N, C-alpha and C positions, 0 to 999 in steps of 0.2 A: 528437253524445251518442244510443244507443239510448233509443227510450219503451217501455214494457212500464207491468205494473202495477206494478213495484217501484217506478218514480220518476214516471209522469204527472200528479204533484199538485207535480213542481215548476219551479220558476220559470228560465224562462228566455228568452232574448233571441231571440225570433221572432217575424216577421208572417206569419198564416195568407193564404194566395191561395189563388180557385179561378178556374179556367180551361173556359167550358164556350159553347151558341153560345148562350148567353143573357148573356155579358158576356167578350167573343172575346179581350180584353187582360189576363182580370184585373186589370183596376184596382179601385182602393180607391172602392167606395160609388158603384159602375158597374152595379152586375149590375142585370138585370128593368130594363133603359131600351130595349128595343126598340119600332119603331113600324111602324104599314107600309109606311114610306118604307124603314126601313134594316131589315129584317129581310130573313136571306135563305131564310128558309119562308116563300114566300107563305100556305102554307096554314093557316100558327100564327096570321097577324092576320086570316085570314078566322074562323076561329074563335073571339077572343077581338076578332072586329068589335062588339059592343056592349055589353065594359070597354073593352078598350083598352091601352095600357101598362101595364105591370107583370101583364102576366094571360097570361105563356105566351104570350108573341109570336114568340118564335123559341126552339123547344125542340131544336133539331137544326139539323145542314145536311144538304140533298142534294148526292152528289158526283157528277158525273156520267158519263160510260164515258169512258176517259183523263184526265181531269182529277184531278192533285195540288191539295190543299190545306193548309196550314199553320196549325196548330191549337194552338201555342206556339213565340214566340218572344220569348224575353226576357231578360232580363239578370239574373245573378247579382248575389252571392251566395247561393246556396240547394239546396233536397233537393227535388227527389220525391217524393211521398211517398203516393200514388194513383193509381190510370186508375183510369178506369170507365168502359165500352162495351160499345155494345151496335149488334148492324144484325144485316139478315135472315142465315141463315145461307147460302144458295146463294148469298153473298160471300165468305165466312171467309176462301178458301183464296186471295181475288185484291184483295183489301184487303190494299195494304201500309203498315205502319209502317216510322218513318223515324225514328231520332232519333240529331243531331247537336249534337255539345258542345264548348261556346268557341271556339267558329268552325273548326270541323276539317271540310274540305273533304270528306271520304266519312262515314259512317255511323258507327256503335258501333252502332246495332240496324237491323237489315233483317227485315222474316219479313214475313208472309203475317198479316193481323193471329188469324186460327182461332190458325194454331198457337202463336205467340205467347200467347197466354190460354191451352194447352191443350184447345185442342177441333176434332181435326180430322174427316177425310171431309164436308166439310160438314155435321156433324150435331154439336149439342147435345152433350154430357156436364157433368153438374154435378160438379163438383172440391170438397172439400172440404177442398183445399191449405191452406196459410197465405199462401205467399208468391204464388200464383194465386188466386182463388176465383172460382169460375162459378155461374150459383144463376135458380132458374127465373126467366122461359125464357131462355136465353142471359143472365143481364148477367154480364160480364166484368172481373173485376178483380186490380189488380195493387197489391201491396203491397212488391214489393222497393223499397227506401231508392235515389233518385238523384242525389247529388249531383252540381253544377254551380259551378265560379268564375266563368263571366264570362259565359257565354250558355246556352239553351236550346235548340235548335227541334226539335221535332217533326212532320213531315207523313205525310198520307193521299191514298192515292195508291190510285184506284180505277182495274185494269188488268183488270176485264171487259169482257168486250162488250155489257152491261148499264145502264143509269143506278142507280143505287145511290141511291131518295128519299129517305130517310132514316136518316142516319149522326148517333147520339145517344155524346156524349164528358159528361167533365168529369176534371180533371187537377186534385188537389191538391196545393201544392206551400206550403213553408214561404224566406220571406227569414230567412237566418241566414246567420251564418258557417261556412265551410266547414273544417275542420282540415285543417290541412296534409299528415299521412297520408289523406287519405281519396283511395281511388280511384273509376274514371269506371265503370260501367253499360255489357256490351255482351251482346249478341243475335244469332245467326244462324241463318238457316233454311239447309236443304241434302235433299238428295230426292236416291236413285240409282233408278230402274225402268227396267229390272230392276237387283239387282247384277248384275255379273258373276259368273261364277262361279270360287271356287277365289278370292275376293279381299274385306277385311273390308270392309265401311260404315266413311267414318270419314264422324265427325261435323261435326266441328271440326282443320284445323291452319293451320301459315302464321301461330300469337299469336306476339308479338315483347313482349315488356315482361315488368312487374313484376307480379301477383297473384294470385286464387283464382278456380277454375274453381267455380261452387256453384250449377250444375245443370243437367238436363238432360230434355226433352220427347221425345217417338219416337211417331211413329205407325205402324205396322206394316199389311199385307198380305201373304198368306201363297200362294203360287203351288205347295205340296207338300200332301200327306195328310201328317197325322200331327203330331206335336211339334215344332216351329221353332226354339225358346231353348233351346238348348243352348249359343251362342252365346260369348267375354268381351269384358268391357268392358275395353280398354287404355287408358292414361292415359300416353302420351310425355312427359316433364318434364323440359327444359331439357339439351338436347341429345342425350335417349334416340332411339337406333338400332333396329337390328333389334330390342329386347327393351326391353318397356316399365317403369316404376317399379310403378307399378301393375297387377294384371290379377288380375282378376275370375274370378267358376267355372261362372258362369249366367248369362243374359240375367234371367230371374227373379229370381234372385237379389241381379243387381243394383239392382233394382227395389223391392224388399223383402219379396219373395213366398221363394215354395219349391213343386215336386217338382209344376210344372205348370200355374202360378197352375189347381190343379184344382181349389178352393173357391169360384171363380169370382171379381165385382171387389170394388176394395174401391177406397175414396177415405180418407187417412191426413193429418194437417199437413205430411207430405212424402211421402211415397210414395205411386202407386195405379195400376190396370192395371182398364181397363175394358175387355170385347165391344159395341165399337162394333155390327158387323156379319157375319152370318153364326153356322154354327157354328164352335163350336174346333174347335179343328186338323181345321178340312178347309179346302180350296182358296176361297181367295174371302173367308175371312174378315179381318175390319177391325178393329184394336182402336189402344191409346195406352195409351202409359206413361212416367209422369212421378216422378223423382227429385230434388228438391232437398235439396245438402248444406250447409244454414243450421250444422247442425249438428254437423257433418263439412268445413266449404269445404277444400278441392285447393290445396294451393300454387304456385307455382312464380313461378324468381323470373325469368327471358330466356323460356320459352319454350314449346310446350305444343302438344299434338296427343294428338285421344284417336278413339279407332277402337269398333266393333265389330263382335263378326264373327258371323253366321247360319251356324248350323249345326243342321241336322234327324239323321233316324233311314236309312238302308238296308238292307237286308237284309244279315245274318248281324253285327247290332248293331254295321254300319262308322259312323262320322260321314257328313253327305253336306250337303258344300255347298251354301246354297240362292241362287235369283235370286232374290229375293223386291222387292216394294214399299216402303223404307223412308225415310222421312225423318223428319227430328227438327231441335229446337231446342236449340245450347246457351249456357246463358249464365253470364257470369263479370263478373269484374269486373277492372282494367285498370290501367298506368298511358296517357297518352297523351304524345309520340302515338302511335297504334297503326296495324300494318302494315291496309293497304285490304284489307274485306273481297269471298271471289272474289264477283263479280256473279251475280244472283240470278235465276235459269232463268228463263227466260221463261214467258208462258200457256197452250203448251201442256205445255212441263214440266211444268210445276205443276198440270195441269187431274187432274180426282177423273172417270176412269170407271164 
């Protein structure tokens, strides 16, 4: 059952649990039990040396370069309701979140944590969307519900060259029955740098199963002068080949804006645009955009492919296929088993320079 202000008062057969560095397993009545001997964060024990157990002994995790930690490894049935994360911004592109549902060997979610939370270019962006909300200073929140029937596993990999001294997180979830028609949350990051001349940017392809597409986040660096957003989004559904079922009218139109974003930044419940660095419509400018299809999901029954054109202008009022640096996160729900996601690009291919 969806929870909103109209039904939040109703009785439900559910139990609340929360995972954090203060309760690794989310066990009932066992939060804040860390001691100087059990904490994974020695500085916490030092800060609480006069107060002892129960006084913020284990507020976060250090993650060494090359290390992967498991922050959720719990049985179902249940639903993840909220994920909160914060970390230093220089780690946004090199700390990778992966989520595995019901014993699947390949992840249903794989993305740099910053981009997953609609923050890119290793910079903080304030995001006022309902599904993903980011506040001062870098407090990242995801409210997209994530049901699981048997098991949920979430890992965090530090694939950067430096140790991450402070990784803070909270995962709030409920133990409750999951409806038979519930689908599984998926998200995938990809980057093309630079885009090959005369080709469309591919956000996701190879999706197999039934489901609904519910969101797009894009990080875009323009490499040409002038307006860059004449391109059309295209959604190929259930066997579409050369031409899609859904075709937009322009990049800024898809993200809920108009006329070249000429009035500047905005962040709304389901749509947003921000100029992160540089000057508008100048080479080297970096920007981000999001659109969540919460009220207008795109349904597919067997397959999904989504692309975005990158089009500017050249002399004589002609379109110019762009060769920009483009990355994206796509969000969708679908049945299991899923087709394996493409391999995540290595550190060099993800690097922001």
